[in-house]
PAZAPA-4460 file (N, C-alpha, C; in steps of 0.05 Angstrom, whole numbers, plus 32768, in hexadecimal, padded with zeros to 4 digits):
% residues 116
    n_x    n_y    n_z   ca_x   ca_y   ca_z    c_x    c_y    c_z   seq   type   mol
   8010   7FE9   8001   8000   7FFE   8005   8011   8012   8001     1      M     A
   8010   802E   7FED   801D   8042   7FEF   8015   8057   7FFF     2      N     A
   8023   806B   8005   801A   8082   8013   7FFF   8092   800D     3      Q     A
   7FFE   8091   7FF1   7FE2   80A2   7FE8   7FCE   8092   7FF0     4      K     A
   7FCE   8074   7FEB   7FB5   8062   7FF4   7FAF   8062   8013     5      E     A
   7FC6   806C   8027   7FBB   8066   8041   7FB2   8080   804E     6      S     A
   7FB1   8095   803E   7FA3   80AD   8045   7F86   80AC   8040     7      K     A
   7F77   80BE   804F   7F56   80BD   804C   7F50   80CD   8036     8      P     A
   7F43   80C6   8024   7F39   80CF   8006   7F28   80E4   800E     9      K     A
   7F31   80FE   7FFE   7F1F   811A   8008   7F1B   8127   7FEC    10      R     A
   7EFE   812D   7FEC   7EF9   813F   7FD3   7EE9   8152   7FE1    11      S     A
   7EF7   816C   7FDB   7EE9   8182   7FE8   7EE9   8182   8006    12      G     A
   7ED1   8183   800F   7ECB   8185   802B   7EC8   816A   8035    13      F     A
   7ED1   815E   8045   7EC8   8140   8051   7ED7   8129   804A    14      G     A
   7ED6   8117   805C   7EE5   8104   805A   7ED1   80EB   804C    15      F     A
   7EDD   80DB   8036   7EC9   80C3   802A   7ECC   80AA   802E    16      H     A
   7EC1   809A   8026   7EC3   807C   8028   7EC0   8071   8045    17      S     A
   7EB0   8082   8054   7EA9   8079   806E   7EC5   8071   8082    18      H     A
   7ED5   807E   807F   7EEC   8077   808B   7EEC   8077   80AA    19      L     A
   7EDA   8089   80B1   7ED1   808D   80D1   7EB8   808A   80D4    20      Y     A
   7EAF   8086   80EE   7E93   8088   80F7   7E96   8094   8113    21      R     A
   7E83   809E   811B   7E79   80B2   812F   7E6B   80A3   814C    22      A     A
   7E71   80A7   8159   7E5E   80A2   8176   7E5A   80B7   8184    23      E     A
   7E41   80BC   817F   7E37   80D6   819B   7E2C   80CA   81B3    24      I     A
   7E39   80DE   81C7   7E30   80DC   81E2   7E26   80F0   81F3    25      D     A
   7E11   80E9   8202   7E0A   80FE   8211   7E1C   8104   822F    26      N     A
   7E23   8114   8235   7E32   811E   824E   7E18   811B   8267    27      T     A
   7E25   811C   827F   7E15   8121   8292   7E05   813D   8295    28      V     A
   7E18   8152   828D   7E0C   8169   828D   7DFB   816C   826F    29      D     A
   7DF4   815C   825F   7DDF   815F   824D   7DF6   8168   8234    30      H     A
   7E0A   8169   8234   7E20   8171   821F   7E21   815A   820D    31      S     A
   7E36   815D   81FA   7E35   8149   81E5   7E57   8140   81DF    32      L     A
   7E5A   8126   81DB   7E78   811F   81D5   7E75   8112   81B9    33      T     A
   7E86   8116   81A9   7E83   8102   8190   7EA2   80FB   8190    34      I     A
   7EA1   80DC   818C   7EBA   80CC   818B   7EBA   80C5   816F    35      K     A
   7ED3   80CB   815C   7ED4   80C4   8141   7EEA   80AA   8146    36      I     A
   7EDE   8098   8139   7EE4   8079   8137   7EEE   8074   811C    37      V     A
   7F05   8066   8116   7F0F   805E   80FD   7F02   8045   80F6    38      P     A
   7EF6   8040   80E1   7EE7   8029   80D8   7EFE   8016   80D0    39      N     A
   7F1B   8014   80CD   7F30   8005   80C2   7F45   800B   80D7    40      A     A
   7F46   8002   80F0   7F5B   800A   80FD   7F74   7FFA   80F4    41      P     A
   7F89   8006   80F3   7FA3   7FFD   80E3   7FA5   800D   80C6    42      G     A
   7F93   8016   80BC   7F96   8025   80A4   7FA1   803F   80A8    43      H     A
   7FAA   8049   8096   7FB3   8062   8096   7FA3   807D   809F    44      G     A
   7F89   8076   809A   7F76   808A   809F   7F73   808A   80C6    45      S     A
   7F78   8074   80CD   7F75   806F   80EE   7F8C   8082   80F9    46      A     A
   7FA0   8085   80F0   7FB1   8098   80FC   7FAB   80AF   810C    47      G     A
   7FBC   80B5   8121   7FB1   80CB   8136   7FB1   80E5   8124    48      E     A
   7FC3   80EE   810F   7FBD   8103   8100   7FA6   8106   80EF    49      R     A
   7F9F   80EB   80E7   7F85   80E9   80D3   7F6C   80F0   80E6    50      Q     A
   7F6C   80E2   80FC   7F57   80E5   810A   7F53   80FE   8116    51      V     A
   7F65   8112   811D   7F6C   812A   8128   7F5F   813D   810E    52      A     A
   7F67   813A   80F9   7F60   8147   80E0   7F42   8147   80E1    53      A     A
   7F36   812C   80E4   7F1D   8125   80DC   7F0D   8138   80F5    54      C     A
   7F14   8136   8113   7F0C   8145   8124   7F07   8164   811E    55      I     A
   7F22   816E   8117   7F23   818B   8112   7F11   8195   80FB    56      Y     A
   7F0F   8183   80EA   7EF8   818A   80D4   7EDD   8186   80DB    57      E     A
   7EDA   8174   80EB   7EBB   8173   80FB   7EB6   818F   810C    58      L     A
   7ECD   8194   811D   7ECA   81AC   8130   7EC4   81CA   811D    59      A     A
   7ED2   81CC   8109   7ECE   81E0   80FA   7EB7   81E0   80ED    60      A     A
   7EA5   81C9   80E2   7E90   81C6   80D9   7E75   81D4   80F2    61      G     A
   7E7C   81C6   810A   7E6E   81CB   811E   7E69   81EA   8127    62      L     A
   7E84   81F5   8125   7E86   8212   812E   7E79   8224   8119    63      E     A
   7E7B   821A   80FC   7E69   8231   80EC   7E4C   822A   80F1    64      R     A
   7E42   8214   80F7   7E27   820A   80F0   7E1E   8216   810E    65      G     A
   7E27   8214   8129   7E21   8221   813C   7E1A   823F   8139    66      S     A
   7E30   824E   812C   7E2E   8268   812B   7E13   826E   811B    67      E     A
   7E11   8260   8105   7DF4   8264   80F7   7DD8   825F   8105    68      E     A
   7DDE   824D   8118   7DC1   824A   8124   7DC7   8257   813F    69      I     A
   7DD6   8267   814A   7DD5   8277   8162   7DE0   8267   817B    70      G     A
   7DEC   824D   8176   7DF7   823D   818C   7E09   824D   819E    71      G     A
   7E0C   824C   81B3   7E1D   8252   81CC   7E33   8241   81D1    72      Q     A
   7E32   8229   81C7   7E43   8210   81CF   7E61   8217   81CD    73      W     A
   7E70   8207   81D9   7E8B   8208   81D8   7E96   81ED   81D0    74      V     A
   7EA2   81ED   81BD   7EAA   81D7   81A8   7EC7   81D4   81B1    75      I     A
   7ECE   81BE   81BE   7EE8   81B5   81C9   7EF2   8198   81B7    76      S     A
   7F04   819C   81A5   7F0E   8184   819C   7F27   817D   81AA    77      P     A
   7F24   8160   81AD   7F34   814E   81BD   7F43   8141   81AA    78      Q     A
   7F56   8146   8199   7F61   8133   8185   7F6F   811E   818D    79      A     A
   7F7C   811E   81A4   7F8F   810D   81AF   7F7C   80F8   81B7    80      S     A
   7F63   80FA   81BF   7F51   80E3   81C9   7F3D   80DE   81B0    81      D     A
   7F3B   80E9   819A   7F2C   80E4   8185   7F11   80EB   8189    82      G     A
   7F10   8101   8199   7EF1   8109   819B   7EE9   8129   819C    83      R     A
   7ED8   8132   819E   7ECF   814D   819D   7EB5   8151   81B3    84      L     A
   7EB9   8164   81C2   7EAA   8169   81D7   7E98   8183   81D0    85      D     A
   7E81   8181   81D1   7E70   8195   81CC   7E5C   819D   81E9    86      V     A
   7E68   81B8   81F2   7E5F   81BB   820D   7E48   81CE   8208    87      E     A
   7E2E   81C8   820E   7E17   81DA   8207   7E13   81EA   8221    88      L     A
   7E06   8203   821D   7E01   8218   8236   7DE0   820A   823A    89      M     A
   7DD9   8218   8250   7DBB   8211   825D   7DAD   821A   8246    90      K     A
   7DAC   822F   8234   7D9C   823F   8220   7D9B   822C   820A    91      T     A
   7DAE   821D   8208   7DB4   8208   81EB   7DA2   81F4   81E9    92      D     A
   7D92   81EB   81CF   7D86   81D2   81D0   7D95   81BD   81C7    93      S     A
   7D97   81A7   81D9   7DA7   818F   81D4   7D9E   8183   81B8    94      P     A
   7D7E   8187   81B6   7D79   8178   819C   7D80   818C   8186    95      R     A
   7D86   81A6   8180   7D8F   81AD   816D   7DAB   81AD   8168    96      K     A
   7DBB   81A9   8180   7DDA   81A5   817D   7DD7   8184   816E    97      A     A
   7DD0   8178   8177   7DCF   815B   816B   7DC5   815D   814E    98      K     A
   7DB5   816C   814A   7DAC   816A   8129   7DC8   8174   811E    99      Q     A
   7DD2   8188   8123   7DE6   8195   8116   7DFA   8183   811B   100      L     A
   7E08   817A   812E   7E17   8165   8129   7E19   8154   8119   101      I     A
   7DFF   8145   8116   7DF7   812B   80FF   7DFB   813A   80E6   102      E     A
   7DF0   8151   80E2   7DF0   8161   80C6   7E0F   8163   80BF   103      Q     A
   7E23   816E   80D2   7E3E   8172   80CB   7E48   8156   80CB   104      V     A
   7E3F   8143   80D3   7E4D   8123   80D1   7E42   8119   80B3   105      L     A
   7E2F   811A   80AF   7E1F   8115   8091   7E32   8128   807B   106      A     A
   7E36   8140   8080   7E44   814D   806D   7E66   8145   8069   107      E     A
   7E6D   813C   807C   7E83   812D   807E   7E8C   810E   8078   108      L     A
   7E70   8104   8071   7E6F   80EC   806A   7E76   80D7   8080   109      S     A
   7E6F   80DE   8096   7E75   80CC   80AF   7E60   80C3   80C0   110      I     A
   7E57   80A9   80B8   7E3C   80A3   80C5   7E3F   809B   80E8   111      P     A
   7E28   80A5   80F3   7E25   80A3   8111   7E1F   807F   8118   112      V     A
   7E34   8079   8128   7E35   8060   812A   7E18   8056   8141   113      A     A
   7E1B   806D   8150   7DFF   8061   8165   7DE6   807D   8163   114      N     A
   7DD7   8077   8150   7DC6   8088   8148   7DAF   8084   8161   115      P     A
   7DA5   80A1   8169   7D94   809A   817F   7D73   80A6   8174   116      Q     A
***
């Protein structure tokens, strides 16, 4: 396998071929955690830097989207842990946050592994 084949294929915005899946969980304080999990451990796309790139792209999409809908969330990428924390304020709607997360994940071609 050459170096080109080991990197995630990207076309414009987003990751393709379902290299990753997302696991969305609620925290005790009704905020959300998104874990990005490589679908092929050992593949080049499962490397720490590739997962970090995916997390930062997800964070950027959430920042843009939350501004558009007036969300006051704190979006905290935790790239070394393969996750992104979305801390909601008391005035934020968890339903709207989850809808935006699912929308941005879909735009990045990342399926949700645990839809609720």
